[in-house]
N, C-alpha and C positions, 0 to 999 in steps of 0.2 A: 215157154218164156218164164224166167224166174221172177216171181212177184216181189221177193225180198231175199236178202242175203247179208251176211256180215262181210264188209269189204276188208281187204288186206291193205296194209300201207304200201305205197308205191316204192318207198325206199326204207331200209332199216337202219340207215346211218345218216346223220347230218354233220357236215363239217363246219366247225367253228374256226375259220382260218386253217392252220395245219392240224388242228386237234379234231379227231373224229369222235362224234358223240353217237354211240350205238344204242339202239333201243333195247337190245338183248342185255347188254351190260347194265343199263339203267334199271331194268326190271329186277335183275339179280341183286343189285345194290339196295334198292328200295325194299325188297323182300327181306334182306338181312337186317336192315335197320328196324323194320316193323317187328320181326321175330325177336330181336334183342330187346326192343322197347316193351313188348308184352311179357317177355320172359322176366325182365327186371321187375315189373309190377307184381307178377306172381311170386317171385323170389322174396320180395319185401313182405308180401302178405303172409308168406310161410315162415317169416322170422329171420330172413337174411339181410345183409347189408345192400343198400342201393349202390349200384356200380359193379358188383361182383360178377353179374352175368356178362357185362361188357368186357370185363377183364379176362374172363375165361374164353369169351368169344374170340379174343385176339389169337388164341391158340386154335380154337375149333374151326373158325371160318377158313383160314388158309389150308388146313388139313382137309377140310370138306371139299374145297375147290379142286385140290389135287386128286382126292379120291374119286370125285365125280368124273373128272376128266380121264383118269386111269380106267375106270370101269367102261366108259364109252369107247375109248381107244382099243381096249382089250376085246370087248364084245363086238366091235365094229371096226376091225383092223384093216379091212380091204382098202379103204381110201388112203390109208397111211402106209401100210407095209405090204399090200397085195400087189399084183401086177399093175404097172403104171401108177402106183401109189406115190405119195409125197410125204415122207416121214416128218418133215418140218411142219406140215399142216397140223400135226398132232398138238402143237403148241398154240394154235389159233383158237383159243377158247371163245373169243368174241363171235366166231362164226356159228356157235351153237355146239351142243354135244356135251352135256353134263348128266351123268347117270345118277339119279337120286340114291340108288342103292350104295354106290361107292362113296357118295358124298356123306351120307349118314354114317356109314361104317368107319371111314377114316376120320370124319369129323368127330366121332365119338372118341377116337384115340387122342385127338388134340384136346378135347374137353377133359378127358381123363388126366392128361398131363397138367392142364390148368387147375383142375380140382385138387390134384395131389399137392401142387405148390401152395394152395390156399387151405389145405386141410379140410376139404369139403367132400362129402360122399357123392360120387357120380350119379347114383340113382335119384337122389333128391334134386340135383341140378337138372337132370333129364326130365323129371316130372314138371318142374317149373317151366321148362323151355318147350315142352311138347306142343301146346296149342300155337305158340309163336312159330314153330317150325312149319306147322300146317298152313298158317296164314302166309308165311314167307314163300312157301311153294306155290300157293294160289297166285301170288303176285308175280313170282318168277316165271310161271307158265306163259304169261303174256309176252315174254321174250320170244317164244316160238311163233307167236302171231306176227311180230316184227320181221322174223326171218322166213315166214311162210313155210314152216316145216312141221312135221309130226302131226299131220291131219289124218282124218279117217277116210272111210270109203266114200265114193261118190254118192250124193244125195240131192234131192230137190226140196227138202224141208225148208220152211221159212227162215230158220236160223242157220242155214248152210253157210259155210265159209267160202268166199270167192278167192280162188288161187289163180295167179297169173302164170302164163306159160314161160318157161325158161329152157330152151333147147340145150344151152351150155351144160346144164346139170341134169338134163333129162326130165324136167318138171312139166307135167301136162296141165294146162289150164282147165278150170271148171269149178264146180261147187262141190264141196266135201263136208263131211261131218267135222265140226270144230272140236276135235278131241282135247285141244288145249283148254277150251272153255269148259268142257265137261269136267276135266280134272281140276280146274280152278274152283268151280262150284262145289265139287266133291270135297276138296281140301277145306273150304270154308265150313262145310257141314261137319267135317272131322274135328276142326278146332272147336266148334260149338259143342259137339258131343263130349269132347274131353273136358272142357270147362264145366259142363253140367255134371258129368259123372264124378269129377274130382270134388265138387261141392257136395254132391249128394252122398257119396260113399267115402269121402276123405281118403282118396287113393294116395298111397305112399310107397316108398322103397322101389321106385321104378315102374309102378303099375300104370300110372297116367301115361308114361311114355310108351309102354307096351300096348295100351289101348289105342294110342295114336298110330302106332305101327300096324296093328291088326286092322284097324278101320281103313287106313290108307291103302293097304294091300288089297282089301276086299274090293275097293273101287278101281284100283289100278289094274286088276286082273281083267275086268270086262272092258275098261277103256283101252287097254293095250290090245285086246282082241280085235278092236275096231280099226286099228291103225293099218295103213297100207305101205308104209315106208319099209325099206329092205331090213331084214333082221334074220338072225339064225333061228332055225326051228328044231325042236326036239319032240319026236313023236307027234308031229303035226301041230304043236303049239309053239308060239314065239318064246324065245328065251326069257324075256322079261315076264311073261305070264307064269312060267315055272318058278322064276325067282319070287314073284309075288305070292304064289301059293305056299312055297316053302317057308318064307319069312312069316307069312300069316300063321302057319301052324306053330312056329317057334314062339311067336309073340303070345298066342293064346296059351301055350304050355307055360310060359313064364308067368302069365297072369294067374293061372290056377296054382302053380307051385309056390309062388311068392305069397299069395294070399294065405296059404296054409302055414308057411314058415315064419312070415313076418307080417301079421295082420296090423291094420291101422296105419298111421302116418308117423314119420320121424318127429320126435318132440323138439329136437334141435337140428337145424339144417346147416347152420354156420356158427360154430362155437364162439361165444363172446360178442355176437353181433348186437344183441340188445343192450350191451354195456355202453354203447356210444352215447346214449341218452342218460346214462347214470341210473337207469331203472332196470337194466337187464341182469343177466347172470352175474357178470363181474361186479356190477354196482350192488347187487343184492348181497354178494359175498362180502364186499367191503363194508356194507352197512351192518351185516351180522357180526363181522369181526369187531367193528367199533362198539356195537351193543355189548358184545361179550366182554370187551375191555372195560366198559363203563360199569357193567354188573360186577366184575371182579373188584374194581376200585371201591364200589359201594359196599361190597361184602367185607372188605378190609376195614372200612371206616366205621361200620355199624357198631362194633364192640366199644369203640372209644366214645361214641356219642352218648352212651348211657352214663358214663362215668365222668366225663370232662367237658360236657357242654359243647359249645360251638367249635372249640379248638380241635378236638378229635385227633385221631391218628396215634401212631405208636410213639412218636416223639413227645406228644402231650402227656401220654401215660407215664413215660419215663420221667419227664420233668415234674409231674405231679408227685410221683413217688419220691423223687429227690427232695422236693420242697416239704413233703410230709416228714421225711427223715430229719430234715434240718429244723422243722417247726417245733419239735419237743423241747429242746433247750431254750429256744427263743421264748416259748410260752412261760417257762419257769422264771426267766429274767423279767418278763413283763409283770408277772405276779409279784415278784420281790419289789419291783419299782413301784407298784401300786400300793403295797403295804408300807413302804418307807415313809411317805408323807404322814400317814396315820400315826406311826410310831413317834415321829418327830413332834407331831402336834400335841402329844400327851406330855411332853417334857416342858418345863418352864423355860421362858425366853432366856437366852444367854447361857444355857446350860452346856453349850459346846457339843451339840449333837452332830456336827459335821466332822467326819474323819478325814484326815489327810494321810496320804500314802507317800 
């Protein structure tokens, strides 16, 4: 007798009138919002504009959903295109079936398009988003709990997952390893690791994202090995185990090569972002231009201040020169006028000293 276990929900969908509210879809949506929220905070901390992450996510999320579904349908094609398959079921995303490998790969293409439109380097954007992706996956995995899918081998541990039987889809009831919960907890740990390493080593140029990929793959490999759902095998290992191993090697290789070619972190992740407050790159350039103009003006005015007082300037110098030129004959006339009364005073009164012309 089981002393304890994690119960599964009796239904994965609740109908609000004609509108179905599916637990799987809610988990995906909440995961996306949390990922974008954390990514935005990290982007601003790295010098970017608030809202840029969401703007690019408008491209990345739809591409990611399509990529995740394509990967699932291609690697598990039998229910859709095999014998007695139903091709239209490939579009029923709400029933589950999103491969994280395809979601990240094609989502990166959408992010690249968004970054190109904004003039932003994709590696810097990926670094800011990496922990948010891990947390988004942690939340999204609870969608598998609502759908009672992707569980592990039978077990009687206290945290076993209770699965109800469903003969229509060949599901056998019992208690199983809650691999969705294992992956959820692992993804939370990956997010914490990336945040810590990013602060400690100032990861840049895509290395925070590469660390997230490598750490996730390390956990996904052993979690995938525990699952019992149908999957293609290669050399005795599930396809997703091989995918995790290959992607892990590629991520580690990128970490090593990138650290040698481009050490440190990008100085600018979004050109002109700081200028919004008037104190960033654009604001600094404007202030420097204004200072240069003021210095040039002062340098022009300095020669005039020594010779012409407060008036200063080239025009004052020219006017002063003109007045000096005119001042010589004016001074002679003034001297004659000053001498005239003295000469008249020496003559007797009525001597007719005044001349008429």
